[in-house]
PDB file with SEQRES, HELIX, SHEET and CRYST1 records, atoms N, CA, C and O in Angstrom:
SEQRES   1 A   67  MET HIS THR PRO MET ALA THR ASN ALA HIS LEU TRP ASP          
SEQRES   2 A   67  GLU ILE GLY LEU LEU PHE GLU ASP VAL PHE LEU TYR LYS          
SEQRES   3 A   67  ARG LEU VAL SER LYS PHE ILE TYR LEU THR VAL ILE ARG          
SEQRES   4 A   67  PRO ASN ILE ALA TYR ILE VAL GLY LEU VAL ASN GLN ILE          
SEQRES   5 A   67  MET CYS LYS PRO LYS GLU ILE HIS TRP ASN ALA ALA LEU          
SEQRES   6 A   67  ARG ILE                                                      
HELIX    1 AA1 VAL A   22  LEU A   35  1                                  14    
HELIX    2 AA2 PRO A   40  ILE A   42  5                                   3    
HELIX    3 AA3 ALA A   43  ASN A   50  1                                   8    
HELIX    4 AA4 GLU A   58  ARG A   66  1                                   9    
CRYST1    1.000    1.000    1.000  90.00  90.00  90.00 P 1           1          
ATOM      1  N   MET A   1     -15.146  -1.506   4.854  1.00  0.00           N  
ATOM      2  CA  MET A   1     -14.137  -1.958   5.785  1.00  0.00           C  
ATOM      3  C   MET A   1     -14.024  -0.945   6.929  1.00  0.00           C  
ATOM      4  O   MET A   1     -14.144   0.264   6.734  1.00  0.00           O  
ATOM      5  N   HIS A   2     -13.795  -1.469   8.087  1.00  0.00           N  
ATOM      6  CA  HIS A   2     -13.701  -0.597   9.251  1.00  0.00           C  
ATOM      7  C   HIS A   2     -12.302  -0.020   9.436  1.00  0.00           C  
ATOM      8  O   HIS A   2     -12.147   1.059  10.007  1.00  0.00           O  
ATOM      9  N   THR A   3     -11.297  -0.721   8.963  1.00  0.00           N  
ATOM     10  CA  THR A   3      -9.917  -0.252   9.131  1.00  0.00           C  
ATOM     11  C   THR A   3      -9.226  -0.200   7.775  1.00  0.00           C  
ATOM     12  O   THR A   3      -9.566  -0.979   6.885  1.00  0.00           O  
ATOM     13  N   PRO A   4      -8.255   0.710   7.600  1.00  0.00           N  
ATOM     14  CA  PRO A   4      -7.549   0.788   6.324  1.00  0.00           C  
ATOM     15  C   PRO A   4      -6.507  -0.307   6.132  1.00  0.00           C  
ATOM     16  O   PRO A   4      -5.949  -0.443   5.043  1.00  0.00           O  
ATOM     17  N   MET A   5      -6.235  -1.101   7.191  1.00  0.00           N  
ATOM     18  CA  MET A   5      -5.234  -2.161   7.084  1.00  0.00           C  
ATOM     19  C   MET A   5      -5.742  -3.401   7.796  1.00  0.00           C  
ATOM     20  O   MET A   5      -6.335  -3.313   8.871  1.00  0.00           O  
ATOM     21  N   ALA A   6      -5.508  -4.547   7.196  1.00  0.00           N  
ATOM     22  CA  ALA A   6      -5.898  -5.798   7.842  1.00  0.00           C  
ATOM     23  C   ALA A   6      -5.032  -6.024   9.080  1.00  0.00           C  
ATOM     24  O   ALA A   6      -3.854  -5.668   9.097  1.00  0.00           O  
ATOM     25  N   THR A   7      -5.619  -6.610  10.099  1.00  0.00           N  
ATOM     26  CA  THR A   7      -4.869  -6.802  11.343  1.00  0.00           C  
ATOM     27  C   THR A   7      -3.811  -7.888  11.220  1.00  0.00           C  
ATOM     28  O   THR A   7      -2.848  -7.890  11.987  1.00  0.00           O  
ATOM     29  N   ASN A   8      -3.958  -8.796  10.291  1.00  0.00           N  
ATOM     30  CA  ASN A   8      -2.985  -9.872  10.126  1.00  0.00           C  
ATOM     31  C   ASN A   8      -2.191  -9.735   8.825  1.00  0.00           C  
ATOM     32  O   ASN A   8      -1.756 -10.742   8.265  1.00  0.00           O  
ATOM     33  N   ALA A   9      -1.998  -8.526   8.344  1.00  0.00           N  
ATOM     34  CA  ALA A   9      -1.263  -8.317   7.094  1.00  0.00           C  
ATOM     35  C   ALA A   9       0.230  -8.547   7.307  1.00  0.00           C  
ATOM     36  O   ALA A   9       0.824  -8.027   8.251  1.00  0.00           O  
ATOM     37  N   HIS A  10       0.821  -9.326   6.422  1.00  0.00           N  
ATOM     38  CA  HIS A  10       2.255  -9.608   6.465  1.00  0.00           C  
ATOM     39  C   HIS A  10       2.894  -8.969   5.238  1.00  0.00           C  
ATOM     40  O   HIS A  10       3.158  -9.649   4.247  1.00  0.00           O  
ATOM     41  N   LEU A  11       3.139  -7.674   5.303  1.00  0.00           N  
ATOM     42  CA  LEU A  11       3.635  -6.941   4.137  1.00  0.00           C  
ATOM     43  C   LEU A  11       5.108  -7.163   3.859  1.00  0.00           C  
ATOM     44  O   LEU A  11       5.574  -6.853   2.763  1.00  0.00           O  
ATOM     45  N   TRP A  12       5.848  -7.686   4.811  1.00  0.00           N  
ATOM     46  CA  TRP A  12       7.291  -7.833   4.620  1.00  0.00           C  
ATOM     47  C   TRP A  12       7.699  -9.251   4.248  1.00  0.00           C  
ATOM     48  O   TRP A  12       8.892  -9.551   4.221  1.00  0.00           O  
ATOM     49  N   ASP A  13       6.753 -10.124   3.962  1.00  0.00           N  
ATOM     50  CA  ASP A  13       7.098 -11.483   3.548  1.00  0.00           C  
ATOM     51  C   ASP A  13       7.814 -11.467   2.201  1.00  0.00           C  
ATOM     52  O   ASP A  13       7.474 -10.676   1.321  1.00  0.00           O  
ATOM     53  N   GLU A  14       8.792 -12.332   2.046  1.00  0.00           N  
ATOM     54  CA  GLU A  14       9.560 -12.417   0.805  1.00  0.00           C  
ATOM     55  C   GLU A  14       8.855 -13.255  -0.254  1.00  0.00           C  
ATOM     56  O   GLU A  14       9.215 -13.194  -1.429  1.00  0.00           O  
ATOM     57  N   ILE A  15       7.868 -14.025   0.143  1.00  0.00           N  
ATOM     58  CA  ILE A  15       7.177 -14.871  -0.825  1.00  0.00           C  
ATOM     59  C   ILE A  15       6.033 -14.097  -1.464  1.00  0.00           C  
ATOM     60  O   ILE A  15       5.513 -13.141  -0.888  1.00  0.00           O  
ATOM     61  N   GLY A  16       5.657 -14.515  -2.637  1.00  0.00           N  
ATOM     62  CA  GLY A  16       4.539 -13.887  -3.335  1.00  0.00           C  
ATOM     63  C   GLY A  16       4.939 -13.461  -4.734  1.00  0.00           C  
ATOM     64  O   GLY A  16       6.122 -13.352  -5.055  1.00  0.00           O  
ATOM     65  N   LEU A  17       3.946 -13.226  -5.548  1.00  0.00           N  
ATOM     66  CA  LEU A  17       4.175 -12.816  -6.928  1.00  0.00           C  
ATOM     67  C   LEU A  17       4.399 -11.315  -7.005  1.00  0.00           C  
ATOM     68  O   LEU A  17       3.762 -10.544  -6.287  1.00  0.00           O  
ATOM     69  N   LEU A  18       5.310 -10.905  -7.883  1.00  0.00           N  
ATOM     70  CA  LEU A  18       5.517  -9.484  -8.105  1.00  0.00           C  
ATOM     71  C   LEU A  18       4.326  -8.888  -8.834  1.00  0.00           C  
ATOM     72  O   LEU A  18       3.734  -9.528  -9.702  1.00  0.00           O  
ATOM     73  N   PHE A  19       3.979  -7.663  -8.478  1.00  0.00           N  
ATOM     74  CA  PHE A  19       2.895  -6.970  -9.150  1.00  0.00           C  
ATOM     75  C   PHE A  19       3.395  -6.518 -10.513  1.00  0.00           C  
ATOM     76  O   PHE A  19       4.491  -5.967 -10.619  1.00  0.00           O  
ATOM     77  N   GLU A  20       2.614  -6.741 -11.543  1.00  0.00           N  
ATOM     78  CA  GLU A  20       3.075  -6.514 -12.909  1.00  0.00           C  
ATOM     79  C   GLU A  20       3.217  -5.040 -13.279  1.00  0.00           C  
ATOM     80  O   GLU A  20       4.194  -4.663 -13.925  1.00  0.00           O  
ATOM     81  N   ASP A  21       2.267  -4.208 -12.885  1.00  0.00           N  
ATOM     82  CA  ASP A  21       2.261  -2.809 -13.301  1.00  0.00           C  
ATOM     83  C   ASP A  21       2.763  -1.920 -12.165  1.00  0.00           C  
ATOM     84  O   ASP A  21       1.972  -1.402 -11.377  1.00  0.00           O  
ATOM     85  N   VAL A  22       4.077  -1.749 -12.088  1.00  0.00           N  
ATOM     86  CA  VAL A  22       4.690  -0.962 -11.018  1.00  0.00           C  
ATOM     87  C   VAL A  22       4.268   0.500 -11.125  1.00  0.00           C  
ATOM     88  O   VAL A  22       4.085   1.161 -10.103  1.00  0.00           O  
ATOM     89  N   PHE A  23       4.110   1.017 -12.345  1.00  0.00           N  
ATOM     90  CA  PHE A  23       3.701   2.404 -12.536  1.00  0.00           C  
ATOM     91  C   PHE A  23       2.330   2.660 -11.922  1.00  0.00           C  
ATOM     92  O   PHE A  23       2.115   3.703 -11.304  1.00  0.00           O  
ATOM     93  N   LEU A  24       1.415   1.738 -12.084  1.00  0.00           N  
ATOM     94  CA  LEU A  24       0.078   1.870 -11.515  1.00  0.00           C  
ATOM     95  C   LEU A  24       0.140   1.892  -9.990  1.00  0.00           C  
ATOM     96  O   LEU A  24      -0.564   2.672  -9.347  1.00  0.00           O  
ATOM     97  N   TYR A  25       0.976   1.043  -9.420  1.00  0.00           N  
ATOM     98  CA  TYR A  25       1.143   1.002  -7.963  1.00  0.00           C  
ATOM     99  C   TYR A  25       1.709   2.327  -7.456  1.00  0.00           C  
ATOM    100  O   TYR A  25       1.205   2.890  -6.484  1.00  0.00           O  
ATOM    101  N   LYS A  26       2.752   2.821  -8.111  1.00  0.00           N  
ATOM    102  CA  LYS A  26       3.361   4.083  -7.696  1.00  0.00           C  
ATOM    103  C   LYS A  26       2.383   5.243  -7.810  1.00  0.00           C  
ATOM    104  O   LYS A  26       2.361   6.134  -6.962  1.00  0.00           O  
ATOM    105  N   ARG A  27       1.590   5.225  -8.847  1.00  0.00           N  
ATOM    106  CA  ARG A  27       0.611   6.291  -9.054  1.00  0.00           C  
ATOM    107  C   ARG A  27      -0.446   6.279  -7.952  1.00  0.00           C  
ATOM    108  O   ARG A  27      -0.817   7.337  -7.444  1.00  0.00           O  
ATOM    109  N   LEU A  28      -0.931   5.108  -7.581  1.00  0.00           N  
ATOM    110  CA  LEU A  28      -1.935   4.994  -6.534  1.00  0.00           C  
ATOM    111  C   LEU A  28      -1.365   5.437  -5.189  1.00  0.00           C  
ATOM    112  O   LEU A  28      -2.018   6.178  -4.454  1.00  0.00           O  
ATOM    113  N   VAL A  29      -0.167   4.996  -4.865  1.00  0.00           N  
ATOM    114  CA  VAL A  29       0.431   5.350  -3.581  1.00  0.00           C  
ATOM    115  C   VAL A  29       0.726   6.845  -3.513  1.00  0.00           C  
ATOM    116  O   VAL A  29       0.566   7.451  -2.454  1.00  0.00           O  
ATOM    117  N   SER A  30       1.149   7.444  -4.607  1.00  0.00           N  
ATOM    118  CA  SER A  30       1.404   8.887  -4.596  1.00  0.00           C  
ATOM    119  C   SER A  30       0.111   9.676  -4.377  1.00  0.00           C  
ATOM    120  O   SER A  30       0.133  10.738  -3.756  1.00  0.00           O  
ATOM    121  N   LYS A  31      -1.003   9.169  -4.877  1.00  0.00           N  
ATOM    122  CA  LYS A  31      -2.287   9.812  -4.607  1.00  0.00           C  
ATOM    123  C   LYS A  31      -2.658   9.674  -3.134  1.00  0.00           C  
ATOM    124  O   LYS A  31      -3.234  10.593  -2.552  1.00  0.00           O  
ATOM    125  N   PHE A  32      -2.336   8.543  -2.533  1.00  0.00           N  
ATOM    126  CA  PHE A  32      -2.596   8.363  -1.112  1.00  0.00           C  
ATOM    127  C   PHE A  32      -1.744   9.305  -0.268  1.00  0.00           C  
ATOM    128  O   PHE A  32      -2.207   9.811   0.755  1.00  0.00           O  
ATOM    129  N   ILE A  33      -0.508   9.543  -0.688  1.00  0.00           N  
ATOM    130  CA  ILE A  33       0.357  10.465   0.047  1.00  0.00           C  
ATOM    131  C   ILE A  33      -0.265  11.861   0.069  1.00  0.00           C  
ATOM    132  O   ILE A  33      -0.260  12.531   1.101  1.00  0.00           O  
ATOM    133  N   TYR A  34      -0.790  12.287  -1.051  1.00  0.00           N  
ATOM    134  CA  TYR A  34      -1.479  13.569  -1.106  1.00  0.00           C  
ATOM    135  C   TYR A  34      -2.723  13.560  -0.220  1.00  0.00           C  
ATOM    136  O   TYR A  34      -3.036  14.564   0.419  1.00  0.00           O  
ATOM    137  N   LEU A  35      -3.417  12.456  -0.180  1.00  0.00           N  
ATOM    138  CA  LEU A  35      -4.637  12.344   0.594  1.00  0.00           C  
ATOM    139  C   LEU A  35      -4.391  12.382   2.101  1.00  0.00           C  
ATOM    140  O   LEU A  35      -5.296  12.738   2.856  1.00  0.00           O  
ATOM    141  N   THR A  36      -3.200  12.026   2.551  1.00  0.00           N  
ATOM    142  CA  THR A  36      -2.913  12.037   3.987  1.00  0.00           C  
ATOM    143  C   THR A  36      -2.942  13.445   4.571  1.00  0.00           C  
ATOM    144  O   THR A  36      -2.997  13.597   5.791  1.00  0.00           O  
ATOM    145  N   VAL A  37      -2.907  14.471   3.735  1.00  0.00           N  
ATOM    146  CA  VAL A  37      -3.007  15.840   4.235  1.00  0.00           C  
ATOM    147  C   VAL A  37      -4.375  16.068   4.878  1.00  0.00           C  
ATOM    148  O   VAL A  37      -4.471  16.718   5.919  1.00  0.00           O  
ATOM    149  N   ILE A  38      -5.420  15.540   4.268  1.00  0.00           N  
ATOM    150  CA  ILE A  38      -6.751  15.732   4.815  1.00  0.00           C  
ATOM    151  C   ILE A  38      -7.281  14.507   5.564  1.00  0.00           C  
ATOM    152  O   ILE A  38      -8.288  14.599   6.266  1.00  0.00           O  
ATOM    153  N   ARG A  39      -6.614  13.370   5.420  1.00  0.00           N  
ATOM    154  CA  ARG A  39      -7.021  12.145   6.122  1.00  0.00           C  
ATOM    155  C   ARG A  39      -5.824  11.568   6.875  1.00  0.00           C  
ATOM    156  O   ARG A  39      -5.242  10.579   6.428  1.00  0.00           O  
ATOM    157  N   PRO A  40      -5.445  12.162   8.006  1.00  0.00           N  
ATOM    158  CA  PRO A  40      -4.253  11.683   8.726  1.00  0.00           C  
ATOM    159  C   PRO A  40      -4.404  10.285   9.320  1.00  0.00           C  
ATOM    160  O   PRO A  40      -3.407   9.688   9.726  1.00  0.00           O  
ATOM    161  N   ASN A  41      -5.612   9.750   9.380  1.00  0.00           N  
ATOM    162  CA  ASN A  41      -5.797   8.417   9.944  1.00  0.00           C  
ATOM    163  C   ASN A  41      -5.248   7.311   9.040  1.00  0.00           C  
ATOM    164  O   ASN A  41      -5.090   6.177   9.494  1.00  0.00           O  
ATOM    165  N   ILE A  42      -4.956   7.609   7.786  1.00  0.00           N  
ATOM    166  CA  ILE A  42      -4.387   6.592   6.897  1.00  0.00           C  
ATOM    167  C   ILE A  42      -2.880   6.779   6.716  1.00  0.00           C  
ATOM    168  O   ILE A  42      -2.268   6.083   5.906  1.00  0.00           O  
ATOM    169  N   ALA A  43      -2.282   7.695   7.450  1.00  0.00           N  
ATOM    170  CA  ALA A  43      -0.863   8.016   7.262  1.00  0.00           C  
ATOM    171  C   ALA A  43       0.046   6.813   7.545  1.00  0.00           C  
ATOM    172  O   ALA A  43       1.039   6.615   6.844  1.00  0.00           O  
ATOM    173  N   TYR A  44      -0.279   6.023   8.547  1.00  0.00           N  
ATOM    174  CA  TYR A  44       0.587   4.893   8.902  1.00  0.00           C  
ATOM    175  C   TYR A  44       0.644   3.852   7.785  1.00  0.00           C  
ATOM    176  O   TYR A  44       1.731   3.458   7.362  1.00  0.00           O  
ATOM    177  N   ILE A  45      -0.500   3.411   7.314  1.00  0.00           N  
ATOM    178  CA  ILE A  45      -0.511   2.378   6.275  1.00  0.00           C  
ATOM    179  C   ILE A  45       0.013   2.917   4.953  1.00  0.00           C  
ATOM    180  O   ILE A  45       0.630   2.176   4.188  1.00  0.00           O  
ATOM    181  N   VAL A  46      -0.223   4.189   4.672  1.00  0.00           N  
ATOM    182  CA  VAL A  46       0.336   4.780   3.453  1.00  0.00           C  
ATOM    183  C   VAL A  46       1.862   4.797   3.549  1.00  0.00           C  
ATOM    184  O   VAL A  46       2.548   4.558   2.555  1.00  0.00           O  
ATOM    185  N   GLY A  47       2.385   5.072   4.714  1.00  0.00           N  
ATOM    186  CA  GLY A  47       3.836   5.015   4.911  1.00  0.00           C  
ATOM    187  C   GLY A  47       4.395   3.617   4.687  1.00  0.00           C  
ATOM    188  O   GLY A  47       5.488   3.460   4.145  1.00  0.00           O  
ATOM    189  N   LEU A  48       3.647   2.611   5.103  1.00  0.00           N  
ATOM    190  CA  LEU A  48       4.098   1.234   4.897  1.00  0.00           C  
ATOM    191  C   LEU A  48       4.114   0.849   3.420  1.00  0.00           C  
ATOM    192  O   LEU A  48       5.099   0.292   2.936  1.00  0.00           O  
ATOM    193  N   VAL A  49       3.034   1.140   2.706  1.00  0.00           N  
ATOM    194  CA  VAL A  49       3.009   0.762   1.291  1.00  0.00           C  
ATOM    195  C   VAL A  49       3.938   1.653   0.466  1.00  0.00           C  
ATOM    196  O   VAL A  49       4.343   1.274  -0.633  1.00  0.00           O  
ATOM    197  N   ASN A  50       4.277   2.827   0.982  1.00  0.00           N  
ATOM    198  CA  ASN A  50       5.217   3.706   0.300  1.00  0.00           C  
ATOM    199  C   ASN A  50       6.643   3.162   0.353  1.00  0.00           C  
ATOM    200  O   ASN A  50       7.430   3.431  -0.554  1.00  0.00           O  
ATOM    201  N   GLN A  51       6.985   2.422   1.369  1.00  0.00           N  
ATOM    202  CA  GLN A  51       8.329   1.884   1.519  1.00  0.00           C  
ATOM    203  C   GLN A  51       8.637   0.783   0.510  1.00  0.00           C  
ATOM    204  O   GLN A  51       9.795   0.397   0.358  1.00  0.00           O  
ATOM    205  N   ILE A  52       7.636   0.281  -0.172  1.00  0.00           N  
ATOM    206  CA  ILE A  52       7.815  -0.849  -1.077  1.00  0.00           C  
ATOM    207  C   ILE A  52       7.522  -0.393  -2.505  1.00  0.00           C  
ATOM    208  O   ILE A  52       6.756  -1.049  -3.211  1.00  0.00           O  
ATOM    209  N   MET A  53       8.104   0.695  -2.933  1.00  0.00           N  
ATOM    210  CA  MET A  53       7.803   1.247  -4.259  1.00  0.00           C  
ATOM    211  C   MET A  53       8.549   0.542  -5.392  1.00  0.00           C  
ATOM    212  O   MET A  53       8.020   0.449  -6.499  1.00  0.00           O  
ATOM    213  N   CYS A  54       9.736   0.053  -5.151  1.00  0.00           N  
ATOM    214  CA  CYS A  54      10.533  -0.469  -6.271  1.00  0.00           C  
ATOM    215  C   CYS A  54      10.088  -1.851  -6.741  1.00  0.00           C  
ATOM    216  O   CYS A  54      10.081  -2.108  -7.944  1.00  0.00           O  
ATOM    217  N   LYS A  55       9.720  -2.742  -5.830  1.00  0.00           N  
ATOM    218  CA  LYS A  55       9.304  -4.094  -6.213  1.00  0.00           C  
ATOM    219  C   LYS A  55       8.061  -4.514  -5.435  1.00  0.00           C  
ATOM    220  O   LYS A  55       8.142  -5.372  -4.556  1.00  0.00           O  
ATOM    221  N   PRO A  56       6.916  -3.920  -5.750  1.00  0.00           N  
ATOM    222  CA  PRO A  56       5.700  -4.306  -5.019  1.00  0.00           C  
ATOM    223  C   PRO A  56       5.223  -5.690  -5.440  1.00  0.00           C  
ATOM    224  O   PRO A  56       5.425  -6.122  -6.575  1.00  0.00           O  
ATOM    225  N   LYS A  57       4.602  -6.350  -4.520  1.00  0.00           N  
ATOM    226  CA  LYS A  57       4.033  -7.675  -4.788  1.00  0.00           C  
ATOM    227  C   LYS A  57       2.518  -7.577  -4.734  1.00  0.00           C  
ATOM    228  O   LYS A  57       1.965  -6.529  -4.402  1.00  0.00           O  
ATOM    229  N   GLU A  58       1.861  -8.663  -5.060  1.00  0.00           N  
ATOM    230  CA  GLU A  58       0.401  -8.690  -5.090  1.00  0.00           C  
ATOM    231  C   GLU A  58      -0.195  -8.336  -3.725  1.00  0.00           C  
ATOM    232  O   GLU A  58      -1.233  -7.678  -3.655  1.00  0.00           O  
ATOM    233  N   ILE A  59       0.454  -8.768  -2.649  1.00  0.00           N  
ATOM    234  CA  ILE A  59      -0.060  -8.476  -1.309  1.00  0.00           C  
ATOM    235  C   ILE A  59      -0.012  -6.979  -1.023  1.00  0.00           C  
ATOM    236  O   ILE A  59      -0.876  -6.456  -0.319  1.00  0.00           O  
ATOM    237  N   HIS A  60       0.987  -6.286  -1.560  1.00  0.00           N  
ATOM    238  CA  HIS A  60       1.088  -4.842  -1.367  1.00  0.00           C  
ATOM    239  C   HIS A  60      -0.006  -4.127  -2.162  1.00  0.00           C  
ATOM    240  O   HIS A  60      -0.590  -3.149  -1.697  1.00  0.00           O  
ATOM    241  N   TRP A  61      -0.270  -4.629  -3.359  1.00  0.00           N  
ATOM    242  CA  TRP A  61      -1.346  -4.051  -4.168  1.00  0.00           C  
ATOM    243  C   TRP A  61      -2.692  -4.214  -3.468  1.00  0.00           C  
ATOM    244  O   TRP A  61      -3.508  -3.292  -3.450  1.00  0.00           O  
ATOM    245  N   ASN A  62      -2.917  -5.391  -2.894  1.00  0.00           N  
ATOM    246  CA  ASN A  62      -4.168  -5.626  -2.172  1.00  0.00           C  
ATOM    247  C   ASN A  62      -4.281  -4.725  -0.943  1.00  0.00           C  
ATOM    248  O   ASN A  62      -5.368  -4.244  -0.623  1.00  0.00           O  
ATOM    249  N   ALA A  63      -3.161  -4.496  -0.254  1.00  0.00           N  
ATOM    250  CA  ALA A  63      -3.168  -3.589   0.901  1.00  0.00           C  
ATOM    251  C   ALA A  63      -3.470  -2.157   0.454  1.00  0.00           C  
ATOM    252  O   ALA A  63      -4.192  -1.430   1.136  1.00  0.00           O  
ATOM    253  N   ALA A  64      -2.918  -1.757  -0.686  1.00  0.00           N  
ATOM    254  CA  ALA A  64      -3.182  -0.415  -1.212  1.00  0.00           C  
ATOM    255  C   ALA A  64      -4.638  -0.274  -1.617  1.00  0.00           C  
ATOM    256  O   ALA A  64      -5.242   0.775  -1.397  1.00  0.00           O  
ATOM    257  N   LEU A  65      -5.200  -1.300  -2.198  1.00  0.00           N  
ATOM    258  CA  LEU A  65      -6.605  -1.243  -2.586  1.00  0.00           C  
ATOM    259  C   LEU A  65      -7.522  -1.173  -1.354  1.00  0.00           C  
ATOM    260  O   LEU A  65      -8.593  -0.569  -1.415  1.00  0.00           O  
ATOM    261  N   ARG A  66      -7.116  -1.772  -0.268  1.00  0.00           N  
ATOM    262  CA  ARG A  66      -7.934  -1.727   0.934  1.00  0.00           C  
ATOM    263  C   ARG A  66      -7.976  -0.324   1.520  1.00  0.00           C  
ATOM    264  O   ARG A  66      -8.968   0.061   2.138  1.00  0.00           O  
ATOM    265  N   ILE A  67      -6.911   0.440   1.331  1.00  0.00           N  
ATOM    266  CA  ILE A  67      -6.887   1.818   1.833  1.00  0.00           C  
ATOM    267  C   ILE A  67      -7.998   2.592   1.159  1.00  0.00           C  
ATOM    268  O   ILE A  67      -8.172   3.781   1.428  1.00  0.00           O  
TER     269      ILE A  67                                                      
END                                                                             
C-alpha cells in the first residue's frame, strides 16, 4: 500500500459491527504509538485509531491493519 490510510475511510460512522477482541486492538494500537517515534509519517492515522480505544469496530480494525 502506498498510504497508511485509505482516502475514503469513514472511521466515525456509527454503523458497523463491534470488534470482538478489544484487548488485541488496544495492544496493536499501543505498538503503533511506540512506532511513531521512529516513523512520524504514521502519526496522524495512529492518532485517529487511538481515539477509538473503548469500542472499536471492524472498520477500525481494518484501518489499523492497513497501517
